[in-house]
Each structure stands twice: as structure tokens, then as C-alpha cells.
C-alpha positions, 0 to 999 in steps of 0.5 A: 755079301758086303764089300770090304768098304761096307764092312769097314764103314759098319764097324767104323760107325760103331767106334768112338770118335777117338777110335775113329781118329785112330783108325783114320791115322792107321789107314793114312799110314797104310796108304803112305806105306803102299805109296813107298812100296809102289814107288821105291826111292832111287839111289845115287849109288852104283849096283853092288858087287855079287858075293861070289865075286868077293870070295877071292878075298876070303881069308884062310881059317888059320889067318882068321884065328890068328887075328882073333887071338891078336884082338883078344890081346887088345881087349886085355887091360894092364892096370900097371901100365897106366 
């Protein structure tokens, strides 16, 4: 049974030079992506707040409905007012 490298080489040799270049570019992208996944970038931001800690800020459904109605009024255009 052939190894993956041997199988790839066999198929690669059958391709036109243009397609060989495309395969090379694709392999380079895959290798670069693997490096990014293996070594994730660090962020200067502090850790986030869990969602359950934010539930105390949850609005009552009545307040949400009142805000939606107020926003709908803002979307209305009164041509006579301009």
C-alpha cells in the first residue's frame, strides 16, 4: 500500500505544470493555516464575561416591546416636516 506522499507524487507527476503550481500554492496555504491553528495569536484583551453573569441586565419583554415600537416610529418619514 502506497503512502499518502507516494500517491500524491504519482498524481502530481500527471498534472500539467500550471496545475502543479496550483497544487503547490494550495499546499502552501494548507501548511500556513496549520501553523495558525497550532499557534493561535494572543490577544491583549482580558477574558470575556460569561453570559450567565450578564443575565441580570436582561430587559423585561414589555420594555423590549416598547423600545421596538419607539424605533418603528423613528423609521417613519414625514415629508411635510422637511
